[in-house]
N, CA, C and O atoms as a DFTB+ gen file, in Angstrom:
388 C
 N C O
     1  1       3.517      -0.987      78.090
     2  2       4.421       0.080      78.733
     3  2       3.598      -0.964      80.479
     4  3       4.432      -1.404      81.270
     5  1       2.468      -1.133      80.716
     6  2       1.703      -1.841      81.568
     7  2       2.716      -3.267      81.840
     8  3       2.646      -3.902      82.893
     9  1       3.351      -3.519      81.072
    10  2       4.701      -5.221      81.290
    11  2       5.221      -4.493      81.622
    12  3       5.097      -4.570      82.844
    13  1       6.217      -3.176      81.255
    14  2       7.522      -2.881      81.460
    15  2       7.481      -2.672      82.841
    16  3       8.338      -3.039      83.644
    17  1       6.274      -1.963      83.124
    18  2       5.564      -2.076      84.778
    19  2       5.433      -2.362      85.442
    20  3       5.419      -1.546      86.364
    21  1       5.220      -3.612      85.733
    22  2       5.155      -4.490      85.764
    23  2       3.506      -5.389      86.160
    24  3       3.311      -6.589      86.353
    25  1       2.326      -3.962      86.167
    26  2       1.102      -3.652      85.967
    27  2       0.255      -5.130      85.488
    28  3      -0.770      -5.540      86.033
    29  1       0.887      -5.713      84.470
    30  2      -0.251      -6.776      83.220
    31  2       1.329      -7.635      83.580
    32  3       2.430      -7.297      84.016
    33  1       0.780      -8.713      83.184
    34  2       1.907      -9.955      82.726
    35  2       1.811     -10.000      80.754
    36  3       1.037      -9.662      79.858
    37  1       3.337     -10.738      80.954
    38  2       3.455     -10.430      79.860
    39  2       1.824     -11.340      78.557
    40  3       0.892     -11.810      79.209
    41  1       1.739     -11.426      77.434
    42  2       0.701     -12.261      77.128
    43  2       1.129     -12.379      75.648
    44  3       1.999     -11.657      75.160
    45  1       0.401     -13.425      74.903
    46  2       1.074     -14.065      73.873
    47  2       0.498     -13.620      72.673
    48  3       0.010     -14.513      71.980
    49  1       0.407     -12.147      72.128
    50  2      -0.148     -11.758      71.015
    51  2      -0.172     -12.306      69.794
    52  3      -0.664     -11.613      68.904
    53  1       0.085     -12.984      69.618
    54  2       0.021     -14.066      68.478
    55  2      -0.435     -15.173      68.224
    56  3      -0.247     -16.054      67.385
    57  1      -1.125     -14.981      69.156
    58  2      -2.588     -16.885      69.929
    59  2      -3.404     -16.267      68.943
    60  3      -3.244     -15.072      68.695
    61  1      -4.614     -17.226      68.108
    62  2      -5.604     -16.875      67.133
    63  2      -6.090     -15.853      68.226
    64  3      -6.095     -14.660      67.922
    65  1      -6.361     -16.111      69.052
    66  2      -7.488     -15.900      70.580
    67  2      -7.104     -14.198      70.014
    68  3      -7.836     -13.586      69.236
    69  1      -6.000     -13.721      70.513
    70  2      -5.912     -12.320      69.933
    71  2      -6.199     -11.681      68.799
    72  3      -5.772     -10.526      68.795
    73  1      -6.847     -12.056      67.695
    74  2      -6.844     -11.789      66.023
    75  2      -7.808     -11.808      65.707
    76  3      -8.767     -12.517      66.009
    77  1      -7.627     -10.731      64.805
    78  2      -9.253     -10.112      64.907
    79  2      -9.872     -10.774      63.297
    80  3      -9.287     -10.651      62.221
    81  1     -10.989     -11.368      63.492
    82  2     -10.603     -12.795      61.884
    83  2     -12.439     -12.476      61.445
    84  3     -13.491     -12.230      62.036
    85  1     -11.799     -12.733      59.634
    86  2     -13.444     -12.280      59.615
    87  2     -14.013     -12.975      58.584
    88  3     -13.551     -13.034      57.445
    89  1     -15.238     -13.619      59.064
    90  2     -15.278     -15.232      58.457
    91  2     -15.837     -14.954      56.830
    92  3     -16.206     -13.790      56.674
    93  1     -15.935     -15.655      55.846
    94  2     -15.379     -15.550      54.743
    95  2     -16.982     -15.615      53.846
    96  3     -17.003     -16.197      52.761
    97  1     -18.413     -14.901      54.471
    98  2     -20.035     -14.631      53.812
    99  2     -19.989     -13.245      54.420
   100  3     -20.932     -12.470      54.261
   101  1     -18.674     -12.846      55.265
   102  2     -18.881     -11.373      55.479
   103  2     -17.838     -10.841      54.811
   104  3     -17.835      -9.614      54.906
   105  1     -16.996     -11.261      54.202
   106  2     -16.011     -10.743      52.974
   107  2     -16.626     -10.224      51.388
   108  3     -16.663      -9.168      50.756
   109  1     -17.058     -11.615      51.192
   110  2     -17.819     -11.928      50.227
   111  2     -19.072     -10.501      50.264
   112  3     -19.518      -9.944      49.261
   113  1     -19.324     -10.265      51.308
   114  2     -20.825      -9.263      51.028
   115  2     -20.171      -7.832      51.040
   116  3     -20.551      -6.816      50.459
   117  1     -19.013      -8.042      51.913
   118  2     -18.477      -6.429      51.719
   119  2     -17.812      -6.593      50.131
   120  3     -18.469      -5.672      49.647
   121  1     -17.254      -6.933      49.345
   122  2     -17.042      -7.250      47.906
   123  2     -17.883      -7.433      47.126
   124  3     -17.672      -7.552      45.919
   125  1     -18.702      -7.475      47.527
   126  2     -20.388      -7.172      46.706
   127  2     -20.805      -6.078      46.793
   128  3     -21.043      -5.365      45.818
   129  1     -21.005      -5.674      48.261
   130  2     -21.072      -4.216      48.310
   131  2     -20.765      -3.380      47.728
   132  3     -21.422      -2.441      47.281
   133  1     -18.836      -3.821      47.606
   134  2     -18.784      -2.791      47.794
   135  2     -17.874      -2.078      45.568
   136  3     -17.164      -1.129      45.238
   137  1     -18.449      -3.115      44.872
   138  2     -18.530      -3.696      43.010
   139  2     -19.890      -3.145      43.140
   140  3     -20.241      -2.283      42.334
   141  1     -20.788      -3.590      44.170
   142  2     -22.579      -3.321      43.651
   143  2     -22.643      -1.329      43.590
   144  3     -23.495      -0.667      42.998
   145  1     -21.812      -0.953      44.160
   146  2     -21.917       0.792      44.952
   147  2     -21.211       1.632      43.491
   148  3     -21.709       2.477      42.748
   149  1     -19.729       0.911      43.488
   150  2     -18.901       1.070      41.900
   151  2     -20.320       1.113      40.934
   152  3     -21.090       2.072      40.962
   153  1     -20.437       0.423      40.446
   154  2     -22.042       0.237      39.540
   155  2     -22.571       0.415      39.510
   156  3     -23.290       0.249      38.525
   157  1     -23.007       1.168      40.895
   158  2     -24.650       2.119      40.376
   159  2     -23.874       3.338      40.285
   160  3     -24.178       4.067      39.341
   161  1     -22.674       3.840      41.267
   162  2     -21.864       5.172      40.265
   163  2     -22.341       5.817      39.378
   164  3     -23.115       6.770      39.283
   165  1     -21.201       4.518      38.043
   166  2     -21.293       4.543      37.437
   167  2     -22.196       4.836      36.381
   168  3     -22.152       5.680      35.485
   169  1     -23.271       3.703      36.764
   170  2     -24.530       4.377      35.698
   171  2     -25.421       5.040      36.386
   172  3     -26.530       4.689      35.982
   173  1     -25.536       6.067      37.483
   174  2     -25.516       6.165      37.363
   175  2     -25.415       7.856      36.290
   176  3     -26.266       8.419      35.601
   177  1     -23.661       8.270      36.676
   178  2     -23.086       9.306      36.177
   179  2     -23.818       8.813      34.210
   180  3     -24.055       9.628      33.319
   181  1     -23.942       7.682      34.156
   182  2     -23.788       7.522      32.601
   183  2     -25.083       8.357      32.036
   184  3     -25.249       9.207      31.162
   185  1     -26.235       7.413      33.352
   186  2     -27.926       8.371      33.186
   187  2     -27.657      10.218      32.688
   188  3     -27.747      10.890      31.661
   189  1     -27.285      10.435      34.171
   190  2     -27.304      11.849      34.456
   191  2     -26.392      12.566      33.092
   192  3     -27.005      13.004      32.118
   193  1     -25.555      12.594      33.136
   194  2     -24.813      13.000      31.358
   195  2     -25.551      12.734      30.164
   196  3     -25.919      13.559      29.327
   197  1     -25.689      11.769      30.168
   198  2     -27.373      11.257      28.900
   199  2     -28.431      12.648      28.393
   200  3     -28.574      13.386      27.418
   201  1     -29.023      12.427      29.761
   202  2     -29.891      13.753      30.618
   203  2     -28.824      15.361      30.493
   204  3     -29.456      16.313      30.952
   205  1     -28.559      15.434      30.396
   206  2     -27.881      17.015      30.299
   207  2     -27.418      17.214      29.611
   208  3     -27.188      18.392      29.336
   209  1     -26.884      16.010      28.728
   210  2     -26.373      15.703      26.951
   211  2     -27.732      16.383      26.083
   212  3     -27.898      17.428      25.454
   213  1     -28.398      15.461      26.341
   214  2     -29.825      14.760      25.262
   215  2     -31.104      15.104      26.125
   216  3     -32.085      14.363      26.181
   217  1     -30.958      16.614      26.961
   218  2     -31.929      16.457      27.499
   219  2     -33.268      17.546      26.597
   220  3     -34.190      18.082      27.211
   221  1     -33.129      17.625      25.585
   222  2     -34.224      18.049      25.066
   223  2     -34.606      17.132      24.744
   224  3     -35.288      17.657      23.864
   225  1     -34.847      15.985      24.622
   226  2     -35.170      15.115      24.037
   227  2     -36.143      14.342      24.772
   228  3     -37.200      13.774      24.497
   229  1     -35.196      14.566      26.135
   230  2     -35.925      13.714      27.141
   231  2     -36.825      14.347      28.236
   232  3     -37.408      13.785      29.163
   233  1     -36.793      15.514      27.931
   234  2     -37.739      15.967      28.912
   235  2     -39.363      16.357      28.757
   236  3     -40.132      16.819      27.914
   237  1     -39.368      15.742      30.462
   238  2     -40.641      15.771      30.916
   239  2     -41.021      14.079      30.685
   240  3     -42.151      13.604      30.799
   241  1     -39.853      13.372      30.357
   242  2     -40.289      12.321      30.276
   243  2     -39.647      11.364      31.647
   244  3     -38.817      11.666      32.504
   245  1     -40.566       9.891      31.376
   246  2     -39.714       8.842      32.183
   247  2     -39.175       7.851      32.708
   248  3     -39.910       6.901      32.440
   249  1     -38.015       7.380      33.515
   250  2     -36.935       7.355      33.578
   251  2     -36.816       6.100      32.508
   252  3     -35.869       5.605      31.898
   253  1     -38.802       5.709      32.600
   254  2     -38.069       4.332      31.198
   255  2     -37.986       4.716      29.800
   256  3     -37.524       4.297      28.738
   257  1     -38.662       5.735      30.289
   258  2     -38.121       6.537      28.629
   259  2     -36.714       6.985      28.277
   260  3     -36.252       7.427      27.225
   261  1     -36.101       6.714      29.603
   262  2     -34.530       7.259      29.498
   263  2     -33.356       5.952      28.798
   264  3     -32.301       5.947      28.163
   265  1     -34.392       4.862      29.429
   266  2     -33.634       3.542      29.645
   267  2     -34.604       2.007      29.190
   268  3     -34.932       0.957      29.743
   269  1     -34.779       2.667      27.861
   270  2     -36.044       0.898      26.925
   271  2     -35.083      -0.377      27.473
   272  3     -33.857      -0.486      27.485
   273  1     -36.291      -1.424      27.982
   274  2     -35.716      -2.526      28.257
   275  2     -34.963      -3.123      27.331
   276  3     -34.024      -3.881      27.575
   277  1     -35.422      -2.743      26.061
   278  2     -34.275      -3.383      24.961
   279  2     -32.700      -2.629      25.115
   280  3     -31.929      -2.827      24.176
   281  1     -32.442      -2.176      25.731
   282  2     -31.104      -1.264      25.556
   283  2     -30.749      -0.585      26.933
   284  3     -30.446       0.606      27.003
   285  1     -30.813      -1.522      28.148
   286  2     -30.786      -1.826      29.078
   287  2     -29.175      -2.370      29.741
   288  3     -28.738      -2.316      30.891
   289  1     -28.516      -2.935      28.362
   290  2     -27.263      -3.569      28.893
   291  2     -26.424      -2.718      28.681
   292  3     -25.292      -2.824      29.151
   293  1     -26.884      -1.463      27.758
   294  2     -25.948      -0.538      28.021
   295  2     -25.517       0.019      29.011
   296  3     -24.382       0.495      28.980
   297  1     -26.351       0.110      30.214
   298  2     -26.202       1.169      31.564
   299  2     -25.475      -0.618      32.230
   300  3     -24.247      -0.681      32.170
   301  1     -25.950      -1.454      32.598
   302  2     -26.006      -2.998      33.173
   303  2     -25.552      -3.477      32.023
   304  3     -26.162      -3.486      30.954
   305  1     -23.672      -4.179      32.398
   306  2     -23.382      -4.519      32.041
   307  2     -22.941      -5.841      33.349
   308  3     -22.238      -5.631      34.338
   309  1     -23.365      -6.703      33.099
   310  2     -24.086      -8.007      33.910
   311  2     -22.142      -8.652      33.719
   312  3     -21.751      -9.287      34.698
   313  1     -21.338      -8.511      32.819
   314  2     -20.473      -9.071      32.847
   315  2     -18.851      -8.169      33.318
   316  3     -17.686      -8.458      33.040
   317  1     -19.529      -6.826      34.252
   318  2     -18.189      -6.074      34.158
   319  2     -18.710      -6.607      35.326
   320  3     -17.791      -7.207      35.883
   321  1     -19.708      -6.681      35.956
   322  2     -20.624      -7.195      37.699
   323  2     -19.798      -8.416      37.686
   324  3     -18.871      -8.136      38.447
   325  1     -19.552     -10.020      37.098
   326  2     -19.252     -10.337      36.975
   327  2     -18.266     -10.411      37.372
   328  3     -18.064     -10.769      38.532
   329  1     -17.291     -10.086      36.513
   330  2     -15.349     -10.295      36.039
   331  2     -15.105      -9.237      37.320
   332  3     -14.228      -9.814      37.963
   333  1     -15.484      -7.743      38.165
   334  2     -14.980      -7.984      39.514
   335  2     -15.390      -8.842      40.322
   336  3     -14.421      -8.637      41.054
   337  1     -15.780      -9.391      40.703
   338  2     -16.275     -10.350      41.714
   339  2     -15.474     -12.180      41.477
   340  3     -15.317     -13.195      42.154
   341  1     -15.179     -11.699      40.112
   342  2     -14.089     -12.648      40.387
   343  2     -12.602     -13.127      40.304
   344  3     -11.895     -14.106      40.546
   345  1     -12.545     -11.702      39.759
   346  2     -10.685     -11.132      40.189
   347  2     -10.921     -11.132      42.386
   348  3      -9.937     -11.172      43.125
   349  1     -12.193     -11.087      42.849
   350  2     -11.509     -10.573      44.265
   351  2     -11.355     -12.151      44.907
   352  3     -11.042     -12.402      46.071
   353  1     -11.677     -13.200      43.776
   354  2     -10.890     -14.712      43.879
   355  2      -9.442     -14.848      44.323
   356  3      -8.782     -15.497      45.134
   357  1      -9.289     -13.989      43.466
   358  2      -7.915     -14.153      42.749
   359  2      -7.676     -13.053      42.720
   360  3      -7.838     -12.080      41.984
   361  1      -7.134     -13.379      43.895
   362  2      -6.610     -12.155      45.631
   363  2      -5.731     -10.568      45.640
   364  3      -4.673     -10.129      46.091
   365  1      -7.379      -9.864      44.525
   366  2      -7.393      -9.099      43.969
   367  2      -8.636      -7.902      44.910
   368  3      -9.101      -6.803      44.606
   369  1      -8.753      -8.517      45.730
   370  2      -9.230      -7.667      46.383
   371  2      -9.259      -6.172      46.387
   372  3      -8.185      -5.605      46.189
   373  1     -10.607      -5.267      46.634
   374  2     -10.740      -4.259      46.811
   375  2     -10.213      -3.735      45.444
   376  3      -9.788      -4.522      44.598
   377  1     -10.253      -2.249      45.226
   378  2      -9.968      -1.480      43.867
   379  2      -8.988      -1.187      43.345
   380  3      -8.286      -0.261      43.751
   381  1      -8.879      -1.469      42.945
   382  2      -7.044      -1.351      42.391
   383  2      -7.022      -0.301      41.938
   384  3      -7.969       0.404      42.288
   385  1      -5.828       0.453      40.809
   386  2      -5.636       1.662      40.387
   387  2      -5.876       2.552      41.204
   388  3      -5.724       3.733      40.894
């Protein structure tokens, strides 16, 4: 509107100077944070449901008793994290579905 009223001169909106570009490191960090949050939420939900449905077994115990070290892979599936991150580099950024 300012250009039509001759308040401002016309500008080249396609020039890189007028574009917002994100650095690759920032994009990778955002994707890492998104994947981490999704996995954290899933693990928390699984742990809460385990405590809810097996509450009598775990009553008064520490969290270390709920997730023993030798069975941590039941909750933390490292390949799931890796696969999600690799998908990001195949033009599948963001949550799908």
